[in-house]
C-alpha positions, 0 to 999 in steps of 0.5 A: 500500500502507498506510504505517506510519501506515496499518497503525496505523489498521487496527489501531486500527479492529480494536480499536475494532470489538472494543470495539464488540462488547463494549460496544455503543457505536455511536460506536466502530463509527463510528470503526472504519468511518471509519478503514477507509474512510480507508485504503481511500480512500487506496489508491484515491487513490494508485492513480488519482492516479498521478504524472505526473512529468518527472525529469532528472538531470545528473552533473558530472563523470561521469568522474573519479578515485578519491577525487574527488567528483561533483555530481548535480543532480535536477530534477522537475516534476509535471503534477498535484498530489501529496502527500507526495512522496519522491524517492530517487536511488541510486548503486548501490554508493556510497549514496543521496540522498533528498528530501522535499516535503509537497506539489507543485502542478501545474507546480511544479519541484523541484530537488535536489543531492547530492554523491558521494564516488567511491571505489573505482574502478569503474563505478557505475549511478545510478537510475532514481529511486524516487518515492513519493507518499502520500494527504493523510492519510499512510495509503497510498503508491505507489512508481514509478520515473522518469528514465533510468539514468546512470553514473559512471566512477571511474578509478584515482587517478593521480599526476603523473609527471615525466620520460620514458624516453630513446627512439630513433627509427629513426635509431639515432644519435639519442636523444630524451627526449621523443616526437615528436608524430606525430599533428600531421603527417607521417602515412603511410598504412599499411594498413586494419583494422576499426573498434574502439571508441575509434578516431577516426571522421575516419580512417574509409575510407568507400569501403572501408567501403561495399565491406566493409559495415563500418567500416574505419579507415586505419591510419597508420604512426607514428614508431617512437620515439612508440610506447609499450607498457604491460603491466599484469600481471593475475595475482593471484600477484605481489601479496601483498594487494589494496592491492598490486594497486591500487597497480599499477593506479594505476601503470599509469594514471599512466604511461598519462596521463603518456606520452599527455600527453608526446606518445607514442601508448601501447598498454595491455594488461592481459590481453585481446586486443592492447591498446588503442591510445591515440591520442586523448582518446576512446581514452584514456577507453576505456583508463582505463575498462578500468583502472577495472574490471580485477580480478586473475585467477588461473592465467593463462599470462603467457608464452603471452599475451606470446608471442602479443602479440609475434607481433602486431608490438608494437615501439617506443621504450618498454616499461613493465611493471607488476607486484607482487613480480615472479616468473619469468613477469614476468622472462621476459615482459620479456626477450621483449618488451624485444627490440623496444623501445629502453628498458624500464621495470619498475614493481614493488610490493613490501615485501620485498627487491630481489633479484627485481629484479636480473634486470631490471637485468641486462637493462638495464631501469629499475626503479621500485619502491614499496610498497602505501602509497607513491607512484610520483612520486618513485620514477619521477623518480629512476629517469628521472634515473638513466636519463638519466645512464646513457643511451648517446650513440648 
């Protein structure tokens, strides 16, 4: 199609044709014909000389946290001579980068790099790249798309936490402030279950998979004190602003990373199914991607969902519930779930008074509180130190 310059040439040609009709000067007609022919020739050129390009994209890193930057490297190689090449690579929702070359010879390699500020959390699609080529005079251009579609996963921002809640193993006379690394040894076969995304493929039970014609995983019983259950209240009601919900998501992500790296095998639940068990790095990435895309929901029956969760057999050493300004549904959920865990921690995002949190303290829960523009690290550390000083000896 004609470019802005091409449409200007067409307009000039029409004006010259009108002047020719008025004055009869053959030179004016010749100029008009030349301009029209140049535009038509350019259209034929870009149609027949379509680009033969190989475009590759590399994103590093493709998984990162809110506020971090990713580098995107593009390489483009042409297999024929092309003019006026423009490459636009768009990160949908975050912006676009554009590269321009006046001429690319056959076999030439173009390389470009741009930086993406990844904010806010979410999953962003990159590409395909839009490549525009023009004729030598710049009167016409043709647009094509090349390259694959990649993506950037932006996890919630996390804070480095210190200290873990006191936990207890099945021997009720033993306390520990650090989970045992159950996945390094001492695993006992427990049962078989269907494969879920993120499961370790090394634990596939192939004879059973062949029998049932679907992947079956060996479920291994883990020590009781190594289990942690993180509940992110997905309701919009406890939050008085979007910033409050974002702070809760950051809190859940920070606790997930902290417990996983501290040797726990956490399960995180944010409103769907029975939660995601984080037993390896692949499952951790899957859980963090779930947190990257979570949005608050209205009119969820939290008590009903939690009751169903408890029937699924959730139990272990540590329960962490993350919410905003807690309401009666949060208190009921904590009261119900905490019966199956040795230690309960409630993370609350609130600006108001602390009266709604008194109910959690009465049932023995540790309360970590911050504001939407605050941080979790210091409040977590202070609460964990308080938990150690008040923990029973057995």
